[in-house]
N, C-alpha and C positions, 0 to 999 in steps of 0.2 A: 504493500500499500504506500509506503513512504517513497518508493521509486515513482509510482504514478503521480503522486502529489508533487514530487520534485519536477517531473517533466511538465507538468501543468504550470507550475511557477515559471519555469524557463521559457515557456511559450509566449510570456508576456513581454518579450524583448524584441528590439531591432527593427528592420524597415522594409517587385514586379515579377513574371514567372520565367524560369530559365531551364535550358537543356541541361541533362545531366552528363557527367563526364566519366568515360571508362577509366579505371584505374590502370596506371602504367606499371611496369615491372618494378620490383623492389630494387633498392640500391643500397650498398654498404653504408652503415650508419656514420662512418667516418666522413663521408662526403656531405652530409646534411648540415645546413647552416644553423647556427645558434644565436640567440638574442638574449642579452642580459637586461632584466628590469631591475634597476637599482631603486629601491623604494625607501620610504621612511621606516618600514618595518624590517628591512633586510633585502638581500639579493635573491632574485629568482631567475634561473637560466633555463630556457626553453629551446628544445631541439625541434626544428620545423621539417615536416614531411613534404618537401618540395617535389619529390617524384610521386609519391602516392596521392597527394592532394595539392597539385600544382597551382590551381587558381586560388584556393584559400590561403595557402602559405605565402604566395606571392603578394596576395592582398595585404597581409599582416606586414610583410617586409616593406611594402610601400609606405605604410604608416610609420614604420621605424625609421627608414631612410629619410623621410621627409620630416622627421622629428615631431610628428603630430601627436605622439604619445607622451612627449615630455610634459610633465606638469598636470597630467590627467590623474583621476583618483580611482580607487576601488570603491565604487559607490553603492554596491549591493552585496550583502551577505545573506545567503539563504542556507541555514543550518537545520537540516531535517532530523539529524541525529548525531551521536558522538562520532567525530571524523567522518561525516557524511553530509554532502551538500555541495555548493559551489559558490565561488566568489566571481564578481563581475566587475570589469573595468573598461574603459574606452572613452569614445568621444561624447557619448550620451547626448546626442542631438546637436552638438556644437557645429553649426554650419561651416565655420572657418576651418574646422579640423577634419570634417567628414568627406570622404571620397565617394565616388559612385558605387552602387551596389554591384555585387558579383553573382555569378552563376552558383548554383547549389551542387556541392560534391558529397552525396550521401555515403555513409559508411558501407553500404552494400556494394559500392563501386570502388571505394578506396581501400577497403579491408582494414581500416583502422577502427578502434573501439574506444568507448568512453570509460576507460579504466582510470584508476587513481592517478591524477596528475595531468590528464589530458586537457589540452586547450582546444576550444571550439569557438566558432563564430556565432554570435546570437543572430536570431532572425524572427520575423513574423512568417509571411508567405515565402514560397520558393522564389529565389532570386532577390531577396530584399537585404541580405546581410551586407553590412558595411563595416563600421569601426568599433563594434562593441564585442567584447570577448569574455568567455567564462573558462575558469579552470575547475575542473571536477576534483572533488575530495572524496574518496571512496569509489568503488566500482559501480558505475551507473550504466553499464551497457544495456540492461534490461529496460531502461526508461529512456534514454537519450540516443541510442542508436536507431538507424532506420529500420522499419519493419515491425515496429510495435505499436503503431496507430497513434502515436503522439509526436509532433502536433497532429492535427486532424488529417493532414495530408499523408501521414505515414512515413515521411522521408527523414525524420530525425534531424539531427544537427550535424554540421560539417566539422568533424574533428580534423586537425591539421598538425598536431605536434604534441609534445609532452615535456613535462618538467623533468630536467636532469640534475638539477641543484636548486636547493631552496624550498623543498616541500614543507619544511617546518615553518618557513615564513608564510606560505599559503595558508596552512592550518592556523597560524596566529591570526591572520586576517579574518578567517572564517569564525574564529572564536571570540572576536572583538565584540563588545557590547553594541547592540543596536537600539535605535530610538523606537518607542512604541507608536510614535505619532508622526514623525517626519516622513516625507516623501521626496521622490525625485520627479519633478515635472507632474506631480499628481499621482505617481505610481509607486509601487513597491513599499507600501506602508508596513512597518514592522520589519523591514529588511535593510534599512538605511543605517550605516554605521554612525555611531555618535561622533567618533573622530576618524574620518576616512583617511586611509593610507594613500600617500601620494606616490606616483611614479616620477622620480626625479629625472631619470634618463632611461631611454630604451635604445640599446646599441647592439650591432652585431659583434660577436666575440668568436675567437677561434676555439675550436674543440681542443682538448688536451691531447698531447702527442701520445 
């Protein structure tokens, strides 16, 4: 039940319909790019699946390379249970930071899954994903992957990478106190952090040798 509730909560995010993309062949992990989010709560390093989810990963890298994530906050904490939920960050409707929407890459084509530490792009309808992202805490494949009927189109959310360093920071963000009354643009009541964590910089970093 908590997984269904979580998927319903996540459906209330992001921003026309698009064709789906066949997943390419796998590539060695060492060739995949990494991005470090240096935040006021600590560092989070994410490895991006640029081969399996090329459209969605490239979208995230555009935000990074154009420095559109510098100064944004983790504005949503959805804690369904102990070490289970998701945190959300991104442009949150800021027109100056937000790039055009992208095509949807469902997990049934990419082969990726919403396991612990997976980063996804938030959306409403197919092809509406832009500059808002979630990081899963706990295994959420049964609710956020494609094929489970949530959102209503059954195409799930587009996973495109995973945390390789700093999962403790993600959990810290999830566990932070939330306001019972505050909202973000009229949404997410009961999920808005009292003291949102800020992304100081988002930059590409080299993988360790």
